[in-house]
C-alpha positions as CSV (number, residue, x, y, z in Angstrom):
1,M,27.8,5.8,244.8
2,N,28.0,7.7,241.5
3,F,31.5,6.6,240.3
4,T,31.2,8.7,237.2
5,L,30.6,11.9,239.2
6,E,33.5,10.9,241.6
7,L,35.8,10.5,238.6
8,K,34.8,13.9,237.1
9,N,35.3,15.6,240.4
10,D,38.7,13.9,240.7
11,L,39.7,15.0,237.2
12,L,38.7,18.6,237.8
13,R,40.5,18.8,241.2
14,S,43.6,17.4,239.6
15,I,44.0,20.3,237.2
16,S,46.6,22.7,238.5
17,Q,45.7,26.3,238.9
18,D,49.3,27.5,238.9
19,P,50.2,30.1,236.3
20,E,52.9,27.7,235.0
21,A,50.1,25.1,234.2
22,R,48.2,27.4,231.9
23,Q,49.0,25.2,228.9
24,D,47.5,22.2,230.7
25,R,44.3,24.0,231.4
26,F,44.1,25.0,227.7
27,A,44.7,21.4,226.6
28,F,42.0,20.2,229.0
29,L,39.5,22.7,227.5
30,R,40.5,21.7,223.9
31,A,39.5,18.1,224.6
32,L,36.4,19.0,226.6
33,I,35.2,21.2,223.7
34,K,36.0,18.5,221.2
35,M,34.0,16.0,223.2
36,R,31.1,18.2,224.4
37,G,31.2,21.4,222.5
38,G,28.6,22.5,219.9
39,I,29.5,24.9,217.1
40,D,26.6,26.8,215.5
41,V,27.2,28.8,212.4
42,Y,24.7,31.2,210.8
43,K,26.0,33.2,207.8
44,K,29.2,34.7,209.2
45,S,28.4,34.5,212.9
46,I,29.6,31.6,215.1
47,S,28.8,30.5,218.6
48,L,30.3,27.8,220.8
49,T,28.1,26.0,223.4
50,L,29.6,23.7,225.9
51,E,27.2,21.2,227.6
52,L,28.0,20.1,231.1
53,D,26.7,17.5,233.5
54,S,26.9,19.3,236.7
55,Y,26.0,22.7,238.0
56,E,28.7,22.5,240.5
57,D,31.4,22.4,237.8
58,V,30.0,25.3,235.8
59,S,31.9,28.1,237.6
60,D,35.2,26.2,237.5
61,I,34.9,25.5,233.7
62,A,33.7,29.1,233.1
63,A,36.8,30.4,235.0
64,M,39.1,28.4,232.7
65,L,37.3,29.6,229.6
66,K,37.5,33.2,230.6
67,E,41.3,32.8,231.0
68,F,41.5,32.2,227.2
69,T,39.0,34.7,225.8
70,D,38.2,38.4,226.3
71,G,34.5,37.8,225.5
72,E,31.6,37.2,227.8
73,T,30.9,33.6,228.8
74,F,27.2,33.0,229.1
75,F,25.5,30.5,231.4
76,V,22.4,29.1,229.8
77,V,20.0,26.4,230.8
78,D,18.2,24.1,228.3
79,G,15.2,22.2,229.6
80,R,14.0,20.7,226.3
81,K,15.1,17.2,227.3
82,G,13.0,17.2,230.4
83,E,16.0,18.0,232.6
84,K,17.8,21.3,233.0
85,T,21.1,20.9,231.3
86,P,23.7,23.5,232.3
87,K,25.6,25.0,229.4
88,L,28.2,27.7,228.8
89,Q,28.3,29.7,225.7
90,I,30.7,32.1,223.9
91,K,29.7,34.0,220.8
92,D,30.9,35.8,217.7
93,R,34.6,36.6,217.2
94,Y,35.5,35.5,220.8
95,A,34.2,32.0,220.0
96,N,35.9,32.0,216.6
97,D,39.3,33.1,218.1
98,L,39.1,30.4,220.8
99,L,38.2,27.7,218.3
100,K,41.0,28.8,215.9
101,A,43.5,28.7,218.8
102,M,42.3,25.2,219.7
103,S,42.7,23.9,216.1
104,L,38.9,23.3,215.8
105,S,36.5,24.4,213.1
106,H,36.4,28.2,212.7
107,F,36.2,31.1,210.2
108,E,39.3,32.3,208.3
109,G,37.9,35.6,207.1
110,E,34.7,34.7,205.3
111,K,35.8,31.1,204.7
112,F,34.7,28.4,207.2
113,V,37.6,26.0,207.9
114,F,36.7,22.5,209.1
115,D,39.3,21.2,211.6
116,D,38.6,18.0,213.6
117,G,41.5,18.4,216.0
118,N,43.2,15.2,215.1
119,R,46.4,16.9,213.9
120,Y,46.7,18.5,217.3
121,L,46.1,15.2,219.0
122,Q,48.9,13.5,217.0
123,S,51.3,16.3,217.9
124,I,51.0,15.8,221.6
125,L,50.8,12.0,222.0
126,D,54.3,11.8,223.3
127,K,54.3,15.1,225.3
128,D,53.5,16.0,228.8
129,E,50.5,18.0,227.5
130,F,48.7,14.7,226.6
131,Q,47.7,13.9,230.2
132,A,45.8,17.2,230.5
133,Y,44.2,16.6,227.1
134,F,43.2,13.1,228.1
135,K,41.7,14.5,231.3
136,G,39.3,16.5,229.1
137,I,38.4,13.5,227.1
138,L,37.5,11.5,230.2
139,Y,35.7,14.4,231.8
140,G,33.7,15.0,228.6
141,G,32.7,11.5,227.7
142,A,33.4,9.0,230.5
143,K,31.0,6.7,232.3
144,L,32.5,4.7,235.1
145,Q,31.2,1.8,237.2
146,F,32.9,-0.4,239.8
147,P,31.4,-3.6,241.2
148,N,28.9,-3.1,244.0
149,A,25.6,-4.6,245.3
150,D,23.8,-3.6,242.2
151,Y,26.4,-4.1,239.4
152,P,28.8,-7.0,239.3
153,N,31.5,-5.8,236.9
154,Y,34.1,-3.1,236.2
155,C,33.2,-0.9,233.3
156,L,34.6,2.2,231.8
157,Q,32.9,3.7,228.7
158,I,33.9,6.8,226.8
159,F,31.3,8.2,224.3
160,F,32.5,9.8,221.1
161,S,30.4,11.5,218.4
162,D,33.5,11.7,216.1
163,V,34.3,8.2,214.8
164,A,37.8,9.1,213.5
165,F,38.7,10.8,216.8
166,C,37.6,7.7,218.7
167,E,39.8,5.5,216.5
168,S,42.8,7.8,217.1
169,I,42.3,7.5,220.9
170,V,42.0,3.7,220.6
171,K,45.3,3.6,218.6
172,A,47.0,5.8,221.2
173,L,45.9,3.6,224.0
174,E,46.9,0.4,222.2
175,K,50.4,1.8,221.7
176,M,50.6,2.2,225.5
177,G,49.6,-1.4,226.0
178,I,46.0,-0.6,227.1
179,S,43.3,-2.9,225.4
180,V,39.9,-1.5,224.7
181,K,36.9,-2.4,222.6
182,V,34.7,-0.1,220.5
183,Y,31.0,-0.4,219.9
184,E,28.7,1.6,217.7
185,R,25.4,2.8,219.0
186,K,23.4,4.8,216.5
187,S,25.6,7.9,215.8
188,V,27.8,7.3,218.8
189,N,31.0,5.2,219.2
190,I,31.7,3.8,222.6
191,L,35.2,3.0,223.7
192,Q,34.8,0.4,226.5
193,S,36.9,-1.6,228.9
194,R,35.8,-4.2,231.4
195,S,39.2,-5.0,232.8
196,G,39.9,-3.6,236.2
197,N,43.7,-3.4,235.4
198,D,43.2,-1.6,232.1
199,I,40.7,0.8,233.6
200,A,43.2,1.6,236.3
201,D,45.8,2.3,233.6
202,I,43.4,4.6,231.8
203,L,42.6,6.5,234.9
204,A,46.3,6.8,235.8
205,L,47.0,8.1,232.3
206,A,44.6,10.9,233.0
207,G,46.1,11.6,236.4
208,A,42.9,10.6,238.3
209,V,44.8,9.5,241.4
210,D,41.9,9.3,243.8
211,S,39.9,7.2,241.4
212,V,42.8,4.8,240.8
213,L,43.2,4.4,244.6
214,Q,39.5,3.8,244.9
215,L,39.6,1.2,242.1
216,N,42.6,-0.5,243.7
217,N,40.8,-0.8,247.0
218,V,37.7,-2.3,245.3
219,M,39.9,-4.8,243.4
220,A,41.8,-5.8,246.6
221,E,38.5,-6.3,248.4
222,R,37.1,-8.3,245.5
223,E,40.3,-10.5,245.4
224,K,39.9,-11.1,249.2
225,E,36.3,-12.1,248.7
226,N,37.3,-14.4,245.7
227,D,40.0,-16.0,247.8
228,F,37.5,-16.6,250.6
229,N,35.1,-18.1,248.1
230,R,37.7,-20.3,246.6
231,Q,38.8,-21.6,250.0
232,S,35.1,-22.2,251.0
233,N,34.5,-24.1,247.7
234,L,37.6,-26.1,248.2
235,Y,36.6,-26.9,251.8
236,M,33.1,-27.9,250.8
237,A,34.5,-30.1,248.0
238,H,36.8,-31.9,250.4
239,Y,34.0,-32.1,253.0
240,K,31.6,-33.6,250.5
241,K,34.2,-36.1,249.4
242,A,34.9,-37.1,253.0
243,V,31.2,-37.4,253.8
244,D,30.6,-39.5,250.6
245,S,33.5,-41.7,251.4
246,A,32.4,-42.1,255.1
247,Q,28.8,-42.9,253.9
248,K,29.8,-46.0,252.0
249,Y,31.7,-47.4,255.0
250,L,28.8,-46.6,257.3
251,Q,26.5,-48.5,255.0
252,A,28.8,-51.5,255.0
253,I,29.1,-51.4,258.8
254,E,25.3,-51.3,259.1
255,V,25.2,-54.5,256.9
256,L,27.7,-56.1,259.3
257,Q,25.8,-55.1,262.4
258,Q,22.4,-56.3,261.1
259,S,23.9,-59.6,260.0
260,G,25.8,-60.2,263.2
261,E,29.1,-60.4,261.4
262,L,30.5,-57.4,263.1
263,D,30.8,-59.4,266.4
264,K,32.8,-62.1,264.5
265,V,35.6,-59.9,263.2
266,D,38.8,-59.3,265.1
267,D,39.0,-56.6,267.7
268,K,41.0,-54.2,265.5
269,L,38.4,-54.3,262.7
270,K,35.6,-53.9,265.2
271,A,37.3,-50.9,266.8
272,V,37.7,-49.2,263.4
273,A,34.0,-49.9,262.5
274,L,32.8,-48.4,265.8
275,A,35.1,-45.4,265.5
276,R,33.8,-44.8,262.0
277,V,30.2,-44.8,263.3
278,E,30.9,-42.6,266.3
279,N,32.9,-40.1,264.2
280,Y,30.8,-40.2,261.0
281,D,31.8,-36.8,259.8
282,A,35.5,-37.1,260.5
283,S,38.0,-37.1,257.6
284,M,40.2,-40.1,257.1
285,Q,43.2,-38.3,258.6
286,E,41.1,-37.2,261.6
287,L,39.8,-40.8,262.1
288,A,43.3,-42.2,261.9
289,D,44.5,-39.7,264.5
290,I,41.6,-40.8,266.8
291,L,42.6,-44.5,266.4
292,G,46.3,-43.8,266.7
293,T,47.1,-45.4,263.4
294,S,48.2,-44.4,259.9
295,K,45.9,-43.2,257.2
296,T,47.1,-46.1,255.0
297,S,46.3,-48.7,257.7
298,L,42.9,-47.2,258.4
299,S,42.0,-47.3,254.7
300,R,43.1,-51.0,254.6
301,Y,40.8,-51.9,257.6
302,L,37.9,-50.0,256.2
303,N,38.2,-51.6,252.8
304,K,38.3,-55.0,254.5
305,L,35.0,-54.2,256.2
306,L,33.6,-53.1,252.9
307,D,34.7,-56.4,251.3
308,I,33.0,-58.5,254.1
309,A,29.8,-56.5,253.7
310,K,29.8,-57.0,249.9
311,R,30.3,-60.8,250.3
312,I,27.3,-60.9,252.8
313,E,25.1,-58.9,250.3
314,N,26.2,-61.1,247.4
315,G,25.3,-64.2,249.5
316,R,21.8,-62.8,250.0
317,K,21.3,-62.5,246.3
């Protein structure tokens, strides 16, 4: 299963199309353009190109873009990387007006103004708008993996080309009690978490309800498997201990049988020895139950047989 694709579908489905949620859609697009948008400037002209992962999502994203611009939104395909990458593009003043409204780099008259969007991010950290914005961040840069037959760990990665923006998101998450690590790979910073609980918190922060439920199901199933493995390991440890313990008594009883001393011991000791041989894999408690005695008494009888066998072996030496 492609968990990243499932997450992105979940995020896109969770965006309300109600007229009252217009600001949420705008916040989502702000973050998505910040994460995946390319701004090309030539002299006084400007174009905005938004690279997407899925053809299926192109029409939904295009519809959202058209809600906030009067200009034409072009669908373009770039096959230079060996794969056809779907892209949406807006040009000229329509692109500039949209970027200006989103507090991203744009022209002010003939002057090009660089704006990295961090001021806007800081202004919405404690507002309802942040969830929609964070949806755009995850949709634009997330890679998600849950444990399966091919991969043993939980892992959420968010890829950032803007180092300062990545640091701002890390600080925001830390204030919310969510721990993440950041790695540098060439010109990209990667925010990463391998904690199932922290990943669940990050997904919940973005309102990815279906993905949170799916993760909780995986975590519950893994915990069930871990409990089973712990119980199995505990059982095997006790079983090995019981077998090792029984083995030393069986060896002692064999010495007594070969030397003829077993026939000379009292009936109670002989009964214990024969019961141990007949029930070689029984635990001490199980053997005590068979003989109708206490575990303490059984241990005393067996140790007495062990002592007799040691005296016989020492006498041979």
